[in-house]
C-alpha positions in Angstrom: 132.9 16.3 13.0 133.6 13.8 15.7 134.5 10.3 14.5 135.7 11.2 11.0 139.4 10.9 11.8 141.1 7.5 12.2 141.4 6.2 15.7 140.6 2.7 16.9 139.4 0.1 14.4 135.7 0.6 13.6 133.9 -2.7 14.4 131.2 -4.0 12.2 131.9 -1.6 9.4 130.7 -4.0 6.7 127.4 -4.6 8.4 126.8 -0.9 8.9 127.5 -0.1 5.3 125.2 -3.0 4.1 122.4 -1.7 6.4 122.8 1.7 4.9 122.6 0.4 1.3 126.0 1.7 0.5 128.4 0.5 -2.2 130.3 -2.6 -0.8 132.2 -3.4 -4.0 135.0 -0.9 -3.6 135.2 -1.5 0.1 135.5 -5.2 -0.4 138.1 -4.5 -3.0 140.2 -2.6 -0.5 140.0 -5.5 1.9 141.0 -8.0 -0.8 143.8 -6.0 -2.2 145.3 -5.2 1.2 146.8 -1.8 2.2 149.7 -2.0 -0.2 147.3 -1.8 -3.2 144.5 0.1 -1.5 146.8 3.1 -0.8 148.7 5.1 -3.3 152.5 5.0 -3.1 154.3 8.3 -2.8 157.6 8.5 -4.6 159.1 11.9 -3.6 158.7 15.6 -4.1 157.7 17.2 -7.4 156.5 20.6 -8.7 153.0 21.7 -8.1 150.6 22.2 -11.0 150.7 25.7 -12.5 147.1 26.1 -11.6 147.7 25.5 -7.9 150.4 28.2 -7.9 147.9 30.6 -9.5 145.2 29.6 -7.0 147.4 30.2 -4.1 148.2 33.7 -5.4 144.4 34.4 -5.6 143.4 32.6 -2.3 146.6 32.9 -0.2 144.8 32.3 3.1 143.4 28.9 1.8 147.0 27.8 1.1 148.7 29.1 4.2 147.5 26.5 6.7 149.2 23.2 7.4 147.3 20.5 9.2 148.1 20.3 12.9 148.2 16.5 12.6 148.0 13.9 9.9 144.8 11.8 10.0 143.0 9.5 7.7 139.2 9.2 7.6 137.6 6.4 9.6 135.3 4.9 7.0 132.0 4.0 8.5 128.4 4.6 7.6 128.3 8.2 8.6 131.5 9.3 6.9 130.7 7.4 3.7 127.2 8.9 3.5 128.6 12.4 4.1 131.4 12.0 1.6 129.0 10.5 -1.0 126.5 13.3 -0.4 129.0 16.1 -0.9 130.4 14.4 -4.0 127.1 14.0 -5.8 125.6 17.3 -4.7 128.6 19.3 -6.1 128.7 17.2 -9.3 125.0 18.1 -9.8 125.3 21.7 -8.9 128.1 22.8 -11.2 127.8 23.1 -14.9 131.0 21.7 -16.6 132.8 24.3 -18.8 136.3 24.8 -19.9 138.6 27.5 -18.5 139.0 28.9 -22.0 135.2 29.2 -22.4 134.7 30.8 -19.0 137.9 32.8 -18.4 139.6 33.0 -21.8 142.7 31.1 -20.6 143.8 27.5 -20.8 144.2 27.1 -17.1 142.5 28.9 -14.1 141.9 27.2 -10.7 139.2 28.8 -8.6 136.1 28.0 -6.6 133.0 27.6 -8.9 131.1 30.6 -7.5 129.6 31.2 -11.0 128.0 27.7 -10.9 130.2 26.6 -13.7 133.7 25.1 -13.7 136.1 22.4 -14.9 137.6 19.5 -13.0 139.9 21.5 -10.7 137.0 23.7 -9.6 134.9 20.7 -8.6 137.9 19.4 -6.6 138.5 22.7 -4.8 134.8 23.0 -3.8 134.6 19.4 -2.6 137.7 19.8 -0.5 136.4 23.1 1.0 133.0 21.6 1.9 134.4 18.4 3.3 136.8 20.3 5.6 133.8 22.4 6.7 131.9 19.1 7.4 134.7 17.9 9.7 136.9 15.8 7.5 140.6 16.1 8.3 142.3 18.3 5.8 145.4 16.0 5.7 143.2 13.3 4.2 141.8 15.4 1.3 144.4 15.6 -1.4 144.1 17.3 -4.8 145.4 14.8 -7.3 146.5 15.0 -10.9 145.9 11.9 -13.1 145.9 10.9 -16.7 142.4 9.8 -17.8 141.6 6.9 -20.1 142.2 9.2 -23.1 145.6 10.2 -21.7 144.4 13.7 -20.9 145.3 15.6 -17.7 142.5 15.5 -15.1 142.1 16.5 -11.5 140.3 14.4 -8.8 140.1 14.5 -5.0 141.8 11.6 -3.1 140.3 10.8 0.2 142.7 8.9 2.5 140.8 6.4 4.7 141.6 3.5 6.9 140.2 1.3 4.0 142.3 2.8 1.3 142.5 5.9 -1.0 139.1 6.7 -2.5 138.6 9.0 -5.5 136.0 11.7 -5.8 135.5 12.6 -9.5 133.3 15.1 -11.3 132.8 12.7 -14.1 130.9 10.1 -11.9 129.0 10.0 -8.6 130.5 6.6 -7.9 133.3 6.7 -5.3 136.0 4.1 -6.1 139.4 3.0 -4.8 142.2 4.7 -6.8 143.1 1.4 -8.5 139.5 0.9 -9.7 139.3 4.2 -11.7 141.3 3.3 -14.8 143.4 6.4 -14.3 147.1 6.7 -14.3 148.1 8.6 -11.1 150.7 11.3 -11.5 151.0 13.5 -8.4 149.1 14.9 -5.5 149.3 17.2 -2.5 151.4 16.0 0.4 149.3 15.0 3.4 151.7 17.1 5.7 151.6 20.3 3.6 149.1 21.1 0.8 151.8 23.3 -0.9 154.2 20.4 -1.3 153.4 18.0 -4.1 154.6 14.4 -4.4 154.9 12.1 -7.3 152.6 9.0 -7.2 153.1 7.7 -10.7 155.3 8.1 -13.9 157.6 11.1 -13.8 156.1 12.5 -17.1 153.5 14.6 -15.3 151.4 17.1 -17.3 152.5 20.7 -16.8 148.9 21.7 -16.3 145.7 19.9 -15.9 143.6 19.9 -19.0 140.1 21.3 -18.8 137.4 18.6 -18.8 
């Protein structure tokens, strides 16, 4: 979709978001914190989650393509509305269920074609639909975190010109990464979805826990 990738600075973005009735709190936080805090800090290569390795065996074509260029999303009224709509629609459409209950295994990453899934399945579907809507693939990064209970959890990081925002199946609110209360562990590299980078403490979970 034209206009989603970062180019020249978008003028009047705060006025447009206010006119659309969008959430200004996280965007104001990005401005106040500055780019150093609004964007996650990558700290070097690490191993991919076991579920990602399994997913790429099952959906090899979806893992074979590297982005032609590295872009961030230009955050304006249109891109925010589109992102928020996809996030809330998928959250509402999928029934949360553990991999053990659905597949009889602890960890299984796949698209939620059954209408049921756990946190990774939400993330995979959101990324797929956002790419189809025109968002640059390099800006949509599957991310492993520790939640407030210390359990493994998967979210989708959206890299924008206003910071790294998080799409989460546990809430329709879209927040900057540092407003989630999560401890960020690792995520896909923007240059290659099959390369994963550390973005937090080295003690990353071996597999993402079902939510």
